[in-house]
C-alpha positions as CSV (number, residue, x, y, z in Angstrom):
1,M,180.3,92.9,-102.7
2,L,183.5,91.9,-100.9
3,L,182.5,91.5,-97.4
4,A,185.3,90.6,-95.1
5,A,183.5,91.3,-92.1
6,C,180.4,92.9,-90.6
7,G,182.3,93.7,-87.6
8,S,181.0,95.3,-84.6
9,S,182.0,98.9,-83.6
10,P,185.5,99.3,-82.1
11,S,185.9,99.5,-78.4
12,K,185.6,103.1,-77.2
13,V,189.1,104.6,-77.0
14,D,189.7,108.2,-76.1
15,P,191.6,110.1,-78.5
16,D,194.9,111.6,-77.7
17,P,194.4,115.4,-78.7
18,D,198.3,115.8,-78.8
19,A,198.4,113.2,-81.4
20,S,196.2,114.7,-84.1
21,T,198.8,116.1,-86.4
22,A,199.3,116.4,-90.1
23,V,202.7,114.7,-91.0
24,D,204.7,115.7,-94.2
25,A,208.2,115.6,-92.9
26,P,210.6,112.4,-92.9
27,I,211.4,110.7,-89.6
28,D,214.4,112.4,-87.8
29,A,216.4,109.8,-85.8
30,R,217.7,112.8,-83.4
31,T,214.4,113.8,-82.4
32,C,212.3,110.6,-82.4
33,G,210.7,109.2,-79.2
34,L,210.3,112.7,-77.5
35,R,206.6,112.9,-77.2
36,A,206.3,111.4,-73.7
37,G,203.8,108.9,-72.3
38,A,202.6,106.9,-75.0
39,R,202.6,103.4,-74.1
40,G,199.9,100.5,-74.6
41,K,197.0,101.1,-76.9
42,S,195.4,104.3,-78.2
43,M,193.5,105.8,-81.1
44,R,195.3,108.2,-83.3
45,H,194.1,111.0,-85.7
46,I,196.2,112.1,-88.6
47,T,196.1,113.8,-91.9
48,A,197.5,111.8,-94.9
49,G,197.0,112.5,-98.6
50,G,194.6,115.2,-97.9
51,L,192.3,113.0,-95.9
52,D,191.5,112.8,-92.3
53,R,192.6,109.2,-91.2
54,T,192.4,107.3,-88.0
55,Y,194.3,104.3,-86.5
56,V,194.8,102.2,-83.5
57,V,198.6,102.1,-82.1
58,Y,200.0,99.7,-79.7
59,L,203.5,100.3,-78.1
60,P,204.8,97.8,-75.7
61,P,206.7,98.6,-72.5
62,G,210.4,99.9,-73.5
63,A,212.6,102.7,-74.0
64,A,211.2,105.2,-76.2
65,T,214.6,106.1,-77.9
66,T,215.5,102.4,-78.4
67,P,214.4,101.7,-82.2
68,M,211.6,99.1,-82.5
69,P,210.4,97.2,-85.7
70,L,207.1,98.1,-86.8
71,V,204.2,96.0,-88.2
72,I,201.1,97.7,-89.9
73,V,198.0,95.7,-90.1
74,H,195.3,96.4,-92.5
75,H,191.7,95.3,-92.2
76,G,189.2,93.9,-94.5
77,Y,186.0,95.5,-96.2
78,T,183.6,96.7,-93.5
79,M,186.2,96.0,-90.8
80,S,188.3,98.3,-88.6
81,G,191.7,98.6,-87.0
82,Q,190.2,97.8,-83.9
83,L,188.7,94.5,-84.9
84,M,192.0,93.5,-86.4
85,F,193.8,94.4,-83.0
86,D,191.2,92.1,-81.5
87,I,191.5,89.3,-83.8
88,T,195.2,88.9,-84.4
89,N,196.4,88.9,-81.0
90,Y,199.5,90.8,-82.0
91,A,199.6,92.9,-79.0
92,A,200.6,89.9,-76.9
93,L,203.4,89.1,-79.4
94,A,204.6,92.8,-79.4
95,D,205.1,92.7,-75.6
96,T,207.4,89.6,-76.0
97,E,209.2,90.7,-79.3
98,H,209.2,94.5,-78.5
99,I,207.2,95.3,-81.8
100,A,205.5,98.7,-82.5
101,L,202.0,98.1,-84.1
102,A,199.6,100.1,-86.1
103,F,196.0,99.1,-87.1
104,P,194.9,101.7,-89.5
105,D,191.1,102.4,-90.6
106,G,190.3,102.2,-94.3
107,Q,189.6,105.5,-96.2
108,G,185.8,105.6,-95.3
109,G,186.5,105.1,-91.6
110,P,186.0,101.9,-89.2
111,N,183.4,99.5,-90.3
112,S,182.6,101.6,-93.4
113,L,180.7,100.1,-96.4
114,G,183.2,102.4,-98.6
115,A,186.2,100.8,-100.1
116,P,188.9,100.8,-97.5
117,W,192.2,100.6,-99.6
118,N,193.6,101.7,-103.0
119,V,195.0,98.1,-103.8
120,G,196.0,98.6,-107.5
121,A,194.1,97.5,-110.8
122,N,193.1,94.4,-112.3
123,V,193.5,92.3,-109.1
124,C,192.1,88.7,-108.6
125,P,188.4,88.9,-108.2
126,S,186.1,87.8,-105.3
127,T,183.7,85.1,-106.1
128,S,181.0,88.1,-106.5
129,G,183.2,90.0,-108.9
130,P,185.9,92.7,-108.7
131,P,186.6,94.0,-105.3
132,P,185.7,97.6,-104.4
133,I,188.9,99.8,-104.8
134,A,189.3,103.2,-103.1
135,T,191.0,106.0,-104.9
136,G,192.9,108.0,-102.1
137,D,196.5,107.6,-101.3
138,D,197.1,104.9,-98.8
139,F,200.8,105.0,-99.6
140,A,200.9,108.4,-97.8
141,L,199.1,106.9,-94.9
142,L,201.9,104.5,-94.5
143,D,204.2,107.6,-94.4
144,A,202.0,109.5,-91.8
145,I,201.8,106.5,-89.4
146,K,205.4,106.0,-89.4
147,A,206.1,109.6,-88.8
148,D,203.5,110.0,-86.0
149,I,204.7,106.8,-84.3
150,A,208.2,107.9,-84.5
151,Q,207.3,110.9,-82.2
152,D,206.6,108.4,-79.4
153,Q,208.9,105.6,-80.3
154,C,211.9,105.6,-82.5
155,L,211.6,103.0,-85.1
156,D,213.8,100.6,-86.8
157,T,213.2,101.8,-90.3
158,D,214.9,98.9,-91.6
159,H,212.3,96.7,-90.4
160,V,208.9,97.8,-91.2
161,F,206.4,95.1,-92.3
162,V,202.9,95.2,-93.6
163,T,200.2,92.5,-93.3
164,G,196.5,92.5,-93.6
165,F,193.3,90.4,-94.2
166,S,191.0,90.2,-97.1
167,M,191.2,93.7,-98.8
168,G,194.0,94.4,-96.4
169,G,195.6,91.3,-98.0
170,Y,195.2,92.9,-101.4
171,F,196.7,96.0,-100.2
172,S,199.6,94.1,-98.6
173,H,200.4,92.5,-101.9
174,H,200.4,96.1,-103.5
175,V,202.7,97.5,-100.9
176,G,205.2,94.5,-101.5
177,C,205.1,95.4,-105.2
178,M,205.7,99.3,-104.8
179,R,207.1,100.3,-101.6
180,P,211.0,99.8,-101.2
181,D,210.7,101.1,-97.5
182,I,208.6,98.0,-96.5
183,R,211.0,95.2,-95.6
184,A,208.4,92.3,-96.1
185,V,204.7,91.7,-96.4
186,A,202.1,89.0,-95.3
187,P,198.7,89.1,-97.1
188,H,196.0,87.0,-95.6
189,S,192.9,85.9,-97.7
190,G,193.6,88.4,-100.6
191,G,194.9,88.4,-104.1
192,T,197.1,90.5,-106.2
193,H,197.5,91.9,-109.8
194,D,200.2,90.5,-112.3
195,L,203.0,92.4,-110.6
196,A,204.3,93.9,-114.0
197,S,204.4,97.4,-112.9
198,C,206.2,96.7,-109.6
199,V,208.9,99.0,-108.2
200,N,210.4,96.4,-106.0
201,Q,212.6,93.8,-107.9
202,R,211.8,91.4,-105.2
203,R,210.3,91.1,-101.7
204,P,210.0,88.6,-99.1
205,I,206.4,87.4,-98.8
206,I,204.4,85.1,-97.0
207,M,200.8,84.3,-97.8
208,F,198.0,82.6,-96.1
209,H,194.6,81.4,-97.3
210,G,191.7,79.2,-96.1
211,K,191.1,76.2,-98.6
212,A,187.2,76.5,-98.1
213,D,187.3,80.3,-98.4
214,A,183.9,81.0,-100.4
215,L,184.5,84.7,-100.7
216,I,188.1,85.1,-102.0
217,A,188.8,82.1,-104.0
218,P,192.0,80.1,-102.6
219,G,193.3,80.0,-106.2
220,C,193.8,83.9,-105.9
221,Q,196.9,82.7,-103.9
222,D,197.3,79.0,-104.0
223,P,198.8,77.5,-107.4
224,E,197.4,74.1,-106.3
225,S,193.7,75.2,-106.0
226,F,191.0,75.8,-108.9
227,G,188.6,78.3,-109.5
228,V,191.1,81.1,-109.9
229,L,188.6,83.2,-111.9
230,G,191.1,84.0,-114.8
231,A,193.8,85.4,-112.4
232,T,197.4,84.0,-111.8
233,A,197.7,82.5,-108.4
234,A,199.7,85.2,-106.3
235,A,202.2,82.4,-105.0
236,T,202.9,81.5,-108.6
237,A,203.2,85.4,-109.6
238,W,205.4,86.2,-106.8
239,A,207.7,83.2,-107.0
240,A,208.3,84.3,-110.8
241,H,208.7,88.0,-109.9
242,N,211.2,87.3,-107.1
243,G,213.3,84.8,-109.4
244,C,212.5,81.7,-107.6
245,A,212.4,78.1,-108.8
246,T,209.0,76.5,-109.7
247,T,209.5,74.0,-107.2
248,F,208.7,74.2,-103.4
249,A,209.2,72.2,-100.2
250,T,206.3,71.5,-98.2
251,R,205.9,71.4,-94.2
252,T,202.8,70.5,-92.1
253,I,201.4,73.1,-89.7
254,Q,198.3,72.8,-87.5
255,G,195.2,72.5,-89.8
256,G,197.3,72.7,-93.0
257,H,200.6,73.1,-94.7
258,C,203.0,75.7,-96.0
259,I,205.0,75.7,-99.2
260,H,208.4,77.4,-99.4
261,Y,209.7,78.2,-103.0
262,E,213.1,76.7,-103.7
263,G,216.0,78.6,-105.4
264,C,214.8,82.0,-104.2
265,P,217.4,84.9,-104.2
266,A,218.3,86.7,-100.9
267,D,215.5,89.1,-100.0
268,G,212.9,87.3,-102.2
269,Q,211.8,84.3,-100.3
270,V,208.1,83.2,-101.2
271,E,205.9,81.0,-98.7
272,L,202.3,80.1,-98.9
273,C,200.2,78.5,-96.1
274,M,197.0,76.9,-96.8
275,F,194.4,75.8,-94.2
276,D,192.2,72.7,-94.7
277,G,188.4,73.5,-94.1
278,M,189.1,77.0,-93.1
279,G,186.8,79.8,-94.6
280,H,187.2,83.4,-94.9
281,C,189.0,84.2,-91.6
282,W,192.5,84.9,-89.8
283,A,194.2,81.7,-88.9
284,G,194.7,81.1,-85.3
285,G,192.9,84.3,-84.4
286,A,191.4,85.1,-81.0
287,A,188.5,82.7,-79.9
288,S,186.4,85.7,-78.8
289,A,187.0,87.9,-81.9
290,G,183.9,86.7,-84.1
291,I,183.4,84.7,-87.3
292,Y,186.3,86.2,-89.0
293,S,188.6,84.7,-86.5
294,C,189.5,80.9,-86.8
295,P,191.5,80.0,-83.5
296,A,191.8,76.2,-84.4
297,Y,194.5,76.7,-87.0
298,E,198.2,77.5,-86.7
299,A,198.3,81.4,-85.8
300,A,199.2,83.5,-88.8
301,T,200.4,85.9,-86.5
302,Q,203.2,83.9,-85.1
303,L,204.0,82.4,-88.6
304,E,204.5,85.7,-90.3
305,W,206.7,87.1,-87.6
306,Q,208.9,84.1,-87.6
307,F,209.0,84.6,-91.4
308,F,210.0,88.2,-91.0
309,K,212.7,87.5,-88.5
310,T,214.0,84.6,-90.6
311,Y,214.1,86.1,-94.1
312,A,213.7,89.9,-93.7
313,W,216.2,90.9,-91.1
């Protein structure tokens, strides 16, 4: 099985009964931000693609009618949105950068043994075989989350980003391929398919992977790693898909290095950060968040946000 985390149960958060809504209408900029009082963290219940879904939302201090960018963070197998909230430290960044955040639960709910996300077909396998793929409509969930949050906070819809860890990383690749409304993506410790069926001609993408990951082979993303298990490395696939050169520049970061492909067109930058000796965990995550957080490394949260601001704004 593709285990991303055993994950303890999420912290108890009282649901907002007014937030339990089925959303099927587009965001209306004239009426956004009118549902009063939603700041900080809360648990939401919505209906999307015919399924009851849950997610954690975090809204920093700010004017509800002033549009904010949105980052949607997807968890790994057996994990939860709450655990990704704890691991990534994104809330602290949101307070300083004025970002709205969403941490959805997979189709089986938080900490479920069911497949969390519909990640597309023929993706790079884990070391124990193909990952479990859900069959529901997770793209509908993205739409529902955006519309639900927009009732509390106007969103900068030109700057909506998706990231995720492990199975959430696989889903982030798929979103970058298929969703024109998502400005850029940042998969962590995941893999992708061959990108042949992509709707998007190109999309800015930054990837992260531990070079000692024993669950999702580093070669699922890193062209310099071995043991790709018959799949094309995601960095190679994305560089070709986006129209970049095959050459890249390298820079050192804490505990590893990043490669940035040369010759990429505007809106098509490709970057990959690899971490020496790091296993299956979020780089630079919170020290208290468990074994799937690796605080000794450069923070993926900070790196991806800087990438978004530099190449997808």
